[in-house]
N, C-alpha and C positions, 0 to 999 in steps of 0.2 A: 324733910324727907332725906336729903343728902346727909344730914347729921345722923339720922337714925341708921341709915345704911352703913355709914362708916363705923359707927359704934357697934353695929350688929355683926358685921363681917370681918372687921379688922383682926380681932383675936384669933379667928380661925385661920386667917392668912398667916399670921405670925406663928401659930402652932404648926402649920404645914411647913413653913420655912425652917422652923426649929427642928422638926422631925427629919426634914431632908438633910440639914446640916449635920445632925446627930448621926444619921444613917451613913453619910459620906465619911464622917470622922471615924466611926466604928470600923468601916471598911478599911480605912487607912491603917488603923491599929492592927486589925487582923492580918492584913498583907505584910505590914512591917514585922510583926511577930513571926510569921511564916518565913519571910526572907531572912530574918536574923537567925532562926533555928537551923534553916538549911545551910546558911553560910558557915555558922559555927561548926556544925557537924562535918561539912565538907573540909574545912581547914584542919580539923582534928584528924579526919580520915586520911587526907593526902599526906600530912606531915608524919603521922605515925607509920603508915605503910612505907613512905619514902625513906624514913630514917632506918627502918628495919632492912630494907634493900640496900641502902647506902652502907650500913655496917657490914653486911655480908659481902658486898662488893669491895669494901676497903680491905678486907682480909685477903681477897684475891690480888689486890694491887700491891700487896707486900712483895710480890715478885720483882717489882722495880728495885727493891732494896736487896733482897736475897739473891736474885738471879742476874739482874741487869746492872747492878752496881750503882744505882742512883742513891743519892742521899735522902735522909728523912725529910728535909725541907722540900725537895721535889715531890716525894711521896705524899706529904701532907697537903700541899697545894693542889696537886693533881687530883687527889681524892676529894678534897673540899669542892673544887670547881666542877666535879662531875654531878653534884647534887641537883642543879637545875635541869639537867637532862633526865634524871630519874623522876623529878616532879612532872615533867612533860609527858612521860610515859605512863605514869600512874593517874594522871589528870582525868581521862574519860571514865575509868573505873570508879574513881572517887566521886565523880559527879553523879553517876547513876546510882551508886550505893547510897549516897547521902540523901538525895531527893526522894528516892523510893522508900527508904527507911523512915524518914520524917513523915511522909504522907501516910505510911502504914501505921506509924505510931499515933498520928492524929485520928485515924479511922478507928483504931482499937480503943482510944480514949473517948470516942463519941464526939470529938471536937469538930470533925467535918460535918456531922449532922447538925450541930449548932449553927455552923456557917450557913448551911442550906436553909435552915429554919429562920435564920436572921434575915434572909432575903438575898444572899449572895448567889448569883447564878453560876452554874458550873462552867459555862462558856466564858464568863468574865474571869473566873478563877484561872482557867487555862490561858486566857489572853495575858493575864498578869504574869504568869510564870514564863511565857514565851518572851515577853518584854524583859523580864528579869534575867533570862538566860543570856541576853546579849552582853551583860556585864561579864559573865564567865567566858563567853566567846572572845571578848576583848582581852581578858587576862591570858587566855590560852594563846592568842595571836602574839601577844607581847612576849610570852615565855618561849614559844616555838620559833618565832621569826627573829627575835632580837637577843634575848638573854641567853638561851641555851647555846646557839652558835658562837656567841662571843666568849662565854666561859669555856667552851670546849677548845676553841682556838688558843685561849689564854693558858689552859692546862697543857696543851701540846707545846706551847712556847717554853714552859719550864723544862720539858724533856729536851727540846732543841738546845737550850742553854746549859744543860746539866754537865757537870765536870766529872761524873762518875765517882762521886765522893766515897762510895763504899766499894771501890774496885778491889781492894785487898781482900775483903770478905768473900769475894766470889772465887778466889784462887783455891783450888782443891788439888792435892797431889795425885799423880798418875791418872789424870783426866784431861782430855783435850777441851780447852775452854775457848769458846768462840762468841762470847757475849759482846765483844767489841767488834765493830764492823771492819772487815778486811784484815783482821788479825787473829791468829790462832796461837794459843799459849799452852805449853805442856812442861811439867817439871816432875822430878821423881819424889822429892820430899821438901818439907818446910819445917825448919827448926823453931823452937820457942821464941827466938829473937826475930823471926820473920825473914830469915835468910832462905832463899830458894836454891835448890841444888839440881844440877844437870838440867838446864833449861833449854827448851826448844821454842823458837819464835818464827812464825811465818807471816810476812807482811805482803798482802796482795792489793795494795791501795790502787796502783796503776794497772791498766788493762794489759799492757805489753811488758810490764816489769814486775818482778817479784823479788823478795829478799828473805833469805832463810838464815837464821842466826842460832848458833849453838854456844852455850857458855856453861862453865862448871858451877859458877856461883852468881846469884843475882840478888839485889837488895833494892827495895822501893824507897825513894827519898822524895821529899817535897821541897822544891826550890821555887821561890817567888810564886807560890800558890799553884805550881805546876808539878804534876807527878812525873818522876823520872825513874826508869828501871836501870840501875847501875849494874852493868855486867862485867865479870872478871874472867880472864883466861878462857877465851873462846875464839870463834871465827865466824865470818859472815860470807854467805854465798849469794852473789847477785846474778839474776837472770834478766838481761835486757835484750829484748827482741831475739831471744834464742842464744845470745852470747853469754857464756858463763865466766864469771870472775869471782875471786875470793881473796879475803885478807884476814890475817890473824890479829888479835888484839889482846893486850893484858888487862885493859880497862876501856869500857865504852858506855856511853850514855844513850839509852833508848827512850825517846820522848813518847810517853803514853798519852799526854795531853792532846796531841794532834788527832787522836782517834775518838770516835763517838760510839755510843751504844748501838746495838742491833735493833733496839726498839724503834718502831716506825716514828719518824720525826717530821716527815713532810706533811703539809696541810692536806687534810681530807676534804671531800666535797661537803660533808656535813659540818665542817668548820668554816666554810666560806660564809661571808655575810650574805644576807638575803638580797641586798641591793646588787652585789656582785653577780649573784646567780641570775637575777632578772636581766642585768646588763648583758650577760653571756647569751641568754636566750634571744634577746632582741637583736644582738649583733649577728648571731648565727642565722637568724631569720631575715637578715637584711632590713630590719626595722630599727635602725640605729637612733633616729630622731635626736633627742637631747642626751642620749646615754652613750655617746661615743667615748671610747677610751682615749685618754690623753696620750700624747706622744711619749713613749718610753714606759707607759704603764702597762702592766700585764695582770690578767686575772688567773689565779691558780686554778687548775683543773678544768679550764674552759677549752675543751677539746671536742671535736665532732664525735669521737667514740665514747665520750663521757656524757653526752646530752641526755641519754635515758636516765642516768643517775641524777642529773640536775633536775629533770622534770619530776622525778620521784621526791627529791628533797623539797622542791617548791610546793608540791602537793601536800607533803607532810606538814609544812610550815604554814601554808596559807589557806588550804582547803579543809583539811581534817578538823581544825578547830570549830568549823560550823556544824559538825556533827553533834556538838555539845547540845544544841537546841533540840535535835532529834532524840538524843538520849534522855533529856529532861521530859520531853513529851511522852516518851515510853513510860516513864515513871508515873506520869499523870493518868495513865490508863487505870490506875488503882481507884480513882475517884468514881469510875463508871459503875462500880458495884459496891453495895453495902456489905458489911461483915455479917449482917443478918441473913443474907441470901445464901442458899445451899451451895451454889457454885463459886462462892467467894474464894475459898482456899485453892480450888482448882485454877481459877483465874489468876490468883496471886503467883502460883508456881509458873504459869505460862508467861506472865509478865517478866518475872526474874530470869527465866530461861531465855526468853527472847532478847532481853537486855544484855545478858552475859555473852550469848552467841553473837550478838551484833558487835560487841566490843572486840571479840576475837576477829570478826570480819574486818572491823575498822583498823586493827593493828596490822593486818596482812593486806589491806586494800592497796597500799603503795606498790605492791608487786604487780598489780594490774596496769600500772602506768608504764607506757612504752614510748616509742617514737611516733606512733600513729596519732595524728591530731584529733581525729574523730573520737577515738577511744579515750584520749585524755580529756577531751571536751565533755564527754558523757560522764566521766567520773568527777569532773569539776562541778557539774550541775547536780549530781546525784544527791548531795545532802539537802539541797533546796527542794528537789523533787520529792524526797522522802518526807520532809517537813510538810509540804503541801498535801501529800496523800494522807498522812496521819491526821492533819487538821480537818480535812474533809470527812474522815472517819469519825472524828469527834462531833462535827456538826450533824452528820447523819444520825449517829447514835443518840445524841442529846435531843434532836428533833423528834426522833421516834419515841423516846421516853417522855418527851415534853417537859424537860427540866433544864 
């Protein structure tokens, strides 16, 4: 009897196991293909849009060469290092556009119907995409919290160390030139040999001191990689604490290298590292713990009056990336209706409108962050609250439709 039972039922057991393994294998293939298509479309979208914005922005950055006197090396590096920041700004839009477009494409090709007929449940489909979205959240955190601040600070360092390599190109006759910090230059004309005539210089580097120089002729020379303005036949008037003195000269060297451009060169809050911003918040809240500043160490921009900006920056870097999950779930609303339904086109327009309006809200949401702890706490948990609400909506809708 035992032998008969074994021979009678074993083939069916093996068939069931084979069917189950085949079903699981097919599901993996389906999900892998979906993930691959969404990722490829996302990478294409984000890089194409970012490159277009980067090229347009690069044209504006030519001001560093034309107006501020920086060299092409500074211009090239500053422009190149601005690319990660552009990527971080385009990221949410690219996510929503990519996932919604791929899902819509699958729906129009009847591929989603095949998935449902194959036995893939819509709630399983949604769960897969929510799990998959954590990969994009991680990438966004990496980009916002680490790469973008680092490259922005590196870009600013090129300006801080710039030697105004294109200073001569900024000199225009009969025009007051103040691109150099604390220095104003004026001259009547410039001949083909680069000789400046009837020069006026006003140096206001020190608060209580100023120096005004007049010269008939001036010529820019480079000595030991430093730019010098050699002046001939002129005089200098010094004003020190209200006391006036002057002296005449037949030749005088005016050191241009000691001056810097008017371009903002100090570190901005958005260029601080994420760790430094967290340290600043903990210290200002008397929660120093293991984040105490070493003796002699300072954190740039860590000021009481700048705390609001620090909160906004941390929100942008550490909280906004989690909205990626919500944006992907918005695109998943497409699967709730079939293209054969009359209301499909209307539903599609609503989903895209909701998604794009939410992206606009997301980009401006940092403005709601302030010094209020309760207000900041609410906006910190808002992405998770929205994910929970839309997931409940999926459960309710799918349960009602029994799919």
